[in-house]
C-alpha positions in Angstrom: -82.8 7.9 -25.5 -81.9 10.0 -22.4 -84.4 9.0 -19.6 -87.2 8.4 -21.8 -87.1 11.2 -24.4 -84.7 12.8 -26.6 -83.0 12.3 -30.0 -80.3 10.0 -31.2 -77.6 11.5 -33.2 -76.0 9.1 -35.7 -72.5 10.6 -35.0 -73.1 10.3 -31.3 -74.0 6.8 -31.4 -71.1 5.9 -33.7 -68.7 7.7 -31.3 -70.3 6.0 -28.2 -70.2 2.5 -29.7 -66.7 2.9 -31.0 -65.3 1.9 -27.6 -65.3 -1.9 -27.0 -66.1 -1.6 -23.3 -69.2 0.7 -24.2 -70.4 -1.9 -26.6 -69.9 -4.6 -23.9 -71.9 -2.5 -21.6 -74.6 -1.6 -24.1 -74.9 -5.4 -25.0 -75.4 -6.3 -21.4 -78.1 -3.6 -20.9 -79.9 -4.7 -24.0 -80.4 -8.1 -22.2 -81.7 -6.7 -19.0 -81.5 -3.4 -16.9 -78.8 -3.0 -14.2 -77.5 -0.6 -11.9 -73.7 0.8 -12.0 -72.9 -1.3 -9.0 -74.3 -4.5 -10.7 -72.3 -3.6 -14.0 -69.1 -2.8 -12.0 -69.3 -6.6 -10.8 -69.4 -7.8 -14.4 -66.6 -5.8 -16.1 -62.9 -5.6 -15.2 -62.9 -1.8 -14.7 -63.6 0.6 -11.8 -66.9 2.0 -10.8 -66.0 5.6 -11.9 -64.8 4.2 -15.3 -68.3 2.3 -15.6 -70.1 5.5 -14.6 -68.2 7.4 -17.3 -69.0 4.8 -20.0 -72.7 5.0 -18.9 -72.6 8.7 -19.1 -71.3 8.5 -22.8 -74.0 5.9 -23.7 -76.5 8.1 -22.1 -75.4 11.2 -23.9 -75.8 9.4 -27.1 -79.4 8.6 -26.4 -78.7 4.9 -26.1 -79.8 4.2 -22.5 -83.0 4.7 -20.5 -82.9 5.0 -16.8 -85.3 4.1 -14.0 -84.9 5.4 -10.5 -86.0 3.0 -7.6 -85.2 4.7 -4.1 -81.5 5.5 -4.1 -80.7 3.4 -7.1 -80.7 4.1 -10.8 -81.2 1.2 -13.2 -80.1 1.5 -16.8 -81.4 -0.5 -19.8 -80.8 -0.3 -23.6 -83.4 -0.4 -26.2 -82.2 -1.7 -29.6 -85.0 0.4 -31.2 -82.9 3.5 -30.2 -80.5 2.3 -33.0 -83.1 2.9 -35.6 -81.7 6.2 -37.1 -78.3 4.5 -37.5 -79.8 1.3 -38.9 -81.8 3.5 -41.4 -78.8 5.3 -42.4 -76.8 2.1 -43.0 -79.8 0.7 -45.1 -79.7 3.8 -47.2 -75.9 3.4 -47.8 -76.4 -0.3 -48.6 -79.2 0.6 -51.1 -77.1 3.4 -52.7 -74.0 1.2 -53.1 -75.9 -1.9 -54.4 -77.6 0.2 -57.0 -74.3 1.8 -57.9 -72.6 -1.6 -58.3 -75.6 -2.9 -60.4 -75.2 0.2 -62.8 -71.5 -0.4 -63.0 -72.0 -4.1 -63.7 -74.6 -3.0 -66.4 -72.1 -0.5 -67.9 -69.2 -3.0 -67.9 -71.4 -5.7 -69.6 -72.4 -3.2 -72.3 -68.8 -2.4 -73.0 -67.7 -6.0 -73.4 -70.4 -6.4 -76.2 
């Protein structure tokens, strides 16, 4: 979530994670916090590009930040994906139930 508070929009999360570079940065920040400078050393893109990707992840509510002196450190908490995971679980349950009903219907027609 932005800084330490806010809300996560499923659409925003999907948009943010649709980009492979953002997914790479997100996965890196799940493991441990890092500054923009540190992240720039680890990906083959410019510092301004890293900053833009971090801004998109922050806007989606996927990063937390900690200021230390003049530096800002970012980290990702997988718990912030809970709304998306819950939505996927509901879709999974719906479609599993629908397929069971379809299978039952087809079995009844075969008899």
